[in-house]
N, C-alpha and C positions, 0 to 999 in steps of 0.2 A: 474646368473652368467654364462659365457662365457669359452669355452675351446677353446685353441687353437690344432687343429688337426693335422695341415701340414703347413709347410714355403716352397716354390720354388721361383726360381728365376723368375723374369718376364721379359720373352724374347724380350718383345714389347718396355721395357723401360728403356734404362740401369740407375742400381742403385737404380731400385724397387723391391721389393718381393711382392708376393702375400701370404697371410696368411688367411689360412681356418679357421673359427670360428666356434663352435658348441654353438649354444643358448640353453638356458633351455627348447623351444620350438622342440628341434631338429631340428632346421631350420638353415641349414649351410648357412654362409654368407663369400665372400670374399674380404677383404681389400687389396688394393695394397698399400705398407707402403714403404716408403724412407728408404734405409739402414742408413741414420744418428738417424733413430725413431728406426728401428730395435735396433741399438746399445745402445742407451740411454736407451731406456725401457726394454733391458735385455729379449725382445721376444722370445721365444721357443718352441716347439712342447710340451704341455703337460700344458703350463702357464695357468692358470685361471683369467679371467678378468671380473672386474664389468662391468655396463651397461654404467656406465659414461667413463670407461677407453676405450671401446671401442667407444664410441661417439667422445672423445680425438681424438683417431687414425685415424677415419674417417676424422676429421675435418683437422687434421695436414697433412694427405696426400694430399689432395685436395688444402690445403694451399700450400706445396710442391710443387706440380704442377704448383700454379701461379708463385711462387717463380721461376720456372725453365722458366718459361715463359718470364720473367720480364729480366733473366739474359738474355736470347738470343735478347730478344728485346734491351737490352743496349749494346750487342754485336755490334751492327752497328754504335751507338753513343751515346752520352748521351743524358740524355732525362729527364724531369723537373717531381718532384711526380704526378703533375697534368696529364702529359702526359701518363706516366706510368698505373695511376690509369686509366685514360679513356680506355687504351691500353686493360688491365687486364679487365675491365667490358665489351670491347667491344666482347671479347673472353669466354663470358659469365660465370666468375668465381663469387661466390658469394662475398659479404660483408666482409665475416670473413677471408675467402681466400686472398681477397686482402690487408685486414689490416695487415694477417699475411706475405703477400711477400715484402709490401712495409716498414714494420716494420723491418724485417729480414735485406733485401736489406740497409736499413739506418744504421742498427748496424754493418755493414760488409763495409761501407763507399762507396758502388757501387750506390748508390744513394741520392744526397746532391746537393740541391737547389742553393746552396752558389756558390759549384763549378760548377754546369753547365752555372749558369749565367755568372761566369768569361770565362767558355771556349765558350760560345756562342757570347759573346762581341769580343773576341778576333777572333774567325772564322771569324765573320761579316767585322772587320777590315781588317783581311787579304784577303778576298774572294770576297769582294764587295763594293761598294763605299757610301753604306748605312751610312748616320748622327746618331749621337748618341741621336736623340730623337725617329728615325724610331726606332732603335734597342731595346730602351726601350720598346716602345709599341709592340713589337714583343716579348719580353720577359714577359711583363705582360700577353699578350694571351696565353702565355705558361704555365700560371698559377703561373708565379713566383711571390713573395712580391713585393712589391714597394718598399721597400729599399735597398733589391737586386736588383731587375731592376735598381733603382740609379745607379750602379756603371757602366752602359755604358758610360755616361758621363767622370765619373774619371777615368775609363780604355783607355780613347781617347784623347791621348795629344791632343793640340789644332794644332800643326804644323801639325799632321796626318789630322785633321779634314779638315783642309784648301788646303791640298793637295789631298785628297780625293774630297771634293766639288769641286777643281778645275778640277780635272779629269771628273767628272761627268758632271758637265757644258760644257767642250769642246763636250761632243759628245752630249750634248740638242742643240746646236746652229744651228743645222739643223732645228729644229722647229720656228726657228723666221727669219733664213736666206734669205735675200730679199724679205721677208715677214710684218715684222713688223716696226714701228717708232722706234727712240730709248728709248722712254716712255714707249711703248707697251712693245717692246723686255724685257726690264728692268724687267717689272711689270711680263710677262711670266715667264722670268728665274729665278726671283726671287721666285715667287710660285711655281714653280720647285723644287729649293733648298728646301724649307720650307717642303715641301710634302717628300722630301727626309730626313728630319730628322735632317736639320742643322739650325743653332741659327740663327737671324737674322742678328748679329754682322759678324757672318761668311759666309753669304749670301752676306752683303755689301761687305765685304773685297774682295772675290772674283769677285764682279761682277764690282766694282772700278775697278780693273786690265784689265776688257774688253772694257773701254770706246773707244778706238780707233777702236774697232772692230765694236761697237754699232753705232759710228758715220759714217762708212763707210757702214757699212749694212744699216742705213738709207737711204742716197742717192740711192743706189739700189733698195732697198724698196719703196721709194716714186715714181721711175719710173715703178717701177711693179704693184702698186697698182692706179698709175693716169693713167696707160692703161686700168685696169680694170673698171676704172670710166668713163672712155673716151668712152669703149665700150658700157657701161652700159646706158649712157645717149645720145647717139649718135644721138637719134632723136630729141635732142633739139639744137638749134644753138645760136651761139653770147652770149652776156651777160648771159641770162640764164643757158647754156649751161658750160659757165665759173663759175658761182655761184655754181651750184650743183655739179661739181666736185670738188671743192673747198671745201665745205660743208662736202664731203665724204672724202676727204683726212684728214681735220679737226678733225673729229669724230675718224679717223685711229691714232690721237697723232701724227700728222706730223705737225712742226712748220708753221705759218703761213707766215715768209718770205721766206721758202724754197717752200711751195705750191705756192705762188705769183709768185716766178721769174720760176718757172717752167711754169705755166699758160702762163706767158708771151713768153716763148720761144717756146710753142706749140698753142695758140690761138692767136688772135688777138679780139680787140673791148672789149678791159679790163681796167678799170679804173687804 
């Protein structure tokens, strides 16, 4: 048996009390116990405790610290159970303490993966141009179950997906402007949209809206790439020079009739 010999306020941790316990071997142990446990267990000076009770108090005291650390972590923003567990483990709390903290936070509905997923999706919709498939992958990385992560698509209306994809695509046109043929530019932009998390259907829709831009861009890109090719093959002349320039531009995805028209304007001795 052990005997509580003294109880005093812990000046360093708000809401905690230091309890001095004299054990059978006359060893004095000090446990830091949260006020919730103090009241629940009716702890007082002179109370006798079994070895098992002392061990429970020790474990619960550590669990309360993990719980409080979790409260602080969640005060900045919502987190998934996976993220909170990783945080507490990084803080070197033991498995029992982490389990206690997570269980209590879930019971108090301060930790809820379903609500976290909904909040996460809505925040991404409001603050980014990420598509639903990318948001889904981010939720999976945050440790959210697949069925909850699937809400990313359900919570993201199609009209907003199109609007966000369009907005994102406008910012990406610089990657192809005056550089790519219509075919190649479309492939590049389509790949960027897919990587951003948009479906093929959404990608096709917003790319079709850019047809005029892609056509005009191809004209300036042809000139830009042709000048690079002519510089690259300047040591050649006549038909050989024209064929090398033509092949270079063809590999870049430019239409053959546009290539021939350009070469006729810039070179001679071409059939």
